C-alpha positions in Angstrom: -83.1 -54.7 53.4 -84.5 -57.5 51.5 -82.2 -59.0 48.9 -84.0 -59.0 45.5 -83.2 -61.8 43.5 -82.3 -60.9 39.9 -85.2 -61.3 37.7 -84.6 -64.0 35.1 -85.4 -62.5 31.6 -86.6 -64.9 29.2 -84.0 -65.6 26.5 -84.9 -64.3 23.1 -85.1 -67.0 20.6 -83.6 -66.6 17.2 -85.9 -67.0 14.3 -84.5 -70.1 12.9 -86.9 -69.8 9.9 -85.3 -66.4 8.7 -83.5 -66.8 5.4 -79.8 -66.6 5.4 -78.2 -63.5 3.8 -77.1 -64.2 0.2 -73.4 -63.8 -0.4 -72.3 -61.6 -3.4 -70.9 -63.6 -6.2 -67.2 -63.4 -6.5 -65.9 -61.4 -9.5 -64.6 -63.5 -12.3 -60.9 -63.2 -12.5 -59.4 -62.6 -16.0 -56.8 -64.9 -17.3 -53.5 -62.9 -17.0 -52.2 -64.5 -20.3 -55.4 -63.3 -22.1 -55.0 -59.8 -20.7 -51.4 -59.7 -21.9 -52.4 -60.7 -25.4 -55.2 -58.1 -25.5 -52.7 -55.4 -24.5 -50.3 -56.5 -27.2 -53.1 -56.4 -29.8 -54.0 -52.9 -28.7 -50.4 -51.8 -29.1 -50.2 -53.4 -32.5 -53.4 -51.7 -33.7 -52.0 -48.3 -32.6 -48.7 -49.1 -34.5 -50.7 -50.1 -37.6 -52.6 -46.9 -37.6 -49.4 -44.9 -37.2 -47.7 -46.8 -40.0 -50.7 -46.2 -42.3 -50.5 -42.5 -41.7 -46.7 -42.5 -42.3 -47.2 -44.5 -45.5 -49.8 -42.1 -46.8 -47.5 -39.2 -46.0 -44.6 -40.7 -47.8 -46.8 -41.6 -50.8 -47.9 -37.9 -51.1 -44.3 -36.8 -50.8 -43.4 -39.3 -53.6 -46.1 -37.9 -55.9 -44.9 -34.3 -55.2 -41.3 -35.2 -55.9 -42.2 -37.1 -59.0 -44.3 -34.1 -60.3 -41.4 -31.7 -59.5 -38.9 -34.0 -61.3 -41.2 -34.2 -64.3 -41.5 -30.5 -64.5 -37.8 -30.0 -64.1 -37.1 -32.5 -66.9 -39.6 -30.7 -69.2 -37.9 -27.3 -68.4 -34.5 -28.7 -69.1 -35.6 -30.3 -72.3 -37.2 -27.0 -73.4 -34.0 -25.1 -72.4 -31.9 -27.6 -74.3 -34.1 -27.3 -77.5 -33.9 -23.5 -77.2 -30.2 -23.5 -76.8 -29.8 -25.8 -79.9 -32.3 -23.7 -81.9 -30.6 -20.4 -81.2 -27.0 -21.7 -80.8 -25.7 -19.5 -83.6 -27.2 -16.2 -82.4 -24.0 -14.9 -80.8 -22.0 -15.7 -83.9 -24.5 -14.0 -86.2 -24.5 -10.8 -84.0 -20.7 -10.6 -84.3 -20.5 -10.9 -88.1 -23.4 -8.4 -88.8 -20.9 -5.5 -89.2 -18.9 -7.6 -91.7 -22.1 -8.5 -93.6 -23.1 -4.8 -93.8 -19.6 -3.9 -95.1 -19.8 -6.6 -97.8 -23.3 -5.4 -98.8 -22.2 -1.8 -99.1 -19.1 -2.8 -101.1 -21.2 -4.9 -103.4 -23.5 -1.9 -104.0 -20.6 0.4 -104.9 -20.7 1.6 -108.5 -17.6 2.4 -110.5 -16.5 2.6 -114.1 -13.1 1.2 -113.2 -12.8 -2.4 -114.4 -10.7 -3.4 -111.4 -13.1 -2.0 -108.9 -15.9 -3.8 -110.7 -14.1 -7.1 -110.4 -13.6 -6.4 -106.6 -17.2 -5.6 -106.3 -18.2 -8.8 -108.1 -16.0 -10.8 -105.7 -17.5 -9.1 -102.7 -21.0 -9.7 -104.0 -20.2 -13.4 -104.5 -18.8 -13.7 -100.9 -21.8 -11.9 -99.5 -24.2 -14.2 -101.3 -22.4 -17.3 -100.0 -22.5 -15.9 -96.5 -26.2 -15.2 -96.7 -26.9 -18.7 -98.1 -25.0 -20.2 -95.1 -27.1 -18.1 -92.7 -30.3 -19.1 -94.4 -29.4 -22.8 -93.8 -29.0 -21.9 -90.1 -32.5 -20.5 -90.0 -31.7 -16.8 -90.6 -34.2 -14.7 -92.5 -33.9 -11.0 -93.6 -36.1 -8.1 -92.7 -36.1 -6.0 -95.9 -38.9 -3.4 -95.9 -39.7 -1.6 -99.1 -39.9 2.1 -99.6 -43.4 3.4 -99.1 -44.4 0.7 -96.7 -45.7 1.4 -93.2 -43.2 1.6 -90.4 -43.4 -1.2 -87.9 -41.6 -0.9 -84.5 -41.6 -4.7 -84.1 -38.9 -5.2 -86.8 -37.6 -1.7 -87.7 -35.7 1.1 -86.0 -36.1 4.7 -87.3 -32.7 6.5 -87.4 -34.0 9.6 -89.2 -37.2 11.4 -90.2 -37.9 13.4 -93.3 -40.9 15.3 -94.5 -43.5 13.3 -96.3 -47.2 13.2 -97.3 -48.1 11.3 -94.2 -46.5 10.0 -91.0 -44.6 6.7 -90.6 -43.9 5.8 -94.2 -40.5 4.3 -95.0 -38.5 6.7 -97.1 -35.3 4.8 -97.2 -33.6 1.6 -95.9 -30.2 2.1 -94.4 -29.4 -1.6 -93.5 -31.7 -4.6 -93.5 -32.6 -6.5 -90.4 -32.0 -10.2 -89.4 -34.1 -12.8 -87.6 -33.1 -16.2 -86.4 -36.2 -18.3 -86.7 -38.8 -16.3 -84.8 -36.3 -14.2 -82.8 -35.3 -10.7 -84.0 -31.5 -10.4 -84.0 -31.3 -6.8 -85.3 -34.1 -4.5 -86.6 -33.7 -3.0 -90.0 -32.5 0.6 -89.9 -34.8 2.9 -91.8 -35.7 6.5 -92.6 -39.3 7.4 -92.0 -41.6 10.2 -93.1 -43.2 12.8 -90.9 -46.0 15.0 -92.2 -44.9 18.6 -91.8 -46.9 20.8 -89.5 -49.3 23.3 -91.2 -48.4 27.0 -91.1 -50.3 29.0 -88.5 -51.8 31.3 -91.1 -53.3 28.3 -93.0 -54.8 27.0 -89.8 -56.4 30.4 -89.2 -57.8 30.5 -92.8 -59.2 27.0 -92.5 -60.9 27.9 -89.2 -62.4 31.1 -90.7 -63.7 29.1 -93.7 -65.2 26.5 -91.4 -66.9 29.3 -89.4 -68.3 30.9 -92.6 -69.7 27.5 -93.6 -71.4 27.1 -90.2 -72.9 30.7 -90.5 -74.4 29.9 -93.9 -76.1 26.9 -92.4 
């Protein structure tokens, strides 16, 4: 067999004119100190926002507390004024029976000279007591006979027949007011129109029917 000599392949020549591959530019590296400062600034901004929110919340709470305190102060001042204005109410309520007794004794009539002197003395004491009460702001509820009954300042203890309903027939005891507050209503007797007899009602109905028939 013949020995074949290896064929010599021509060597490929590199194109020396081909442009070299461009290398990617290296990323710029941040300064670690600058990155640290930026992080601290970010934290500080977050803390600032949180502090602003807390400050706004506390400001609102302050305004609410101030308003509540102002309302409480007004209420206490009003309660104090009311307590001062009506401070003698309890005392007046306790002496009303005594005043009624003095008034009844002063109205008593007798031909006995000694009894008259006692009555004059009772009347003088009663007048002095009423004057002292007036100086404390007390006024009297003294309705007149024939006036209309008012449930705001009167209390009916009895009814009697009268020409119409709710007229004052008699005053038993007068009432008392402390400034604008009623301490005790006056005790009165009021009228009540008596009911018509059944026969009269029938006659009135018959007469009305006759009048209608004539028309």
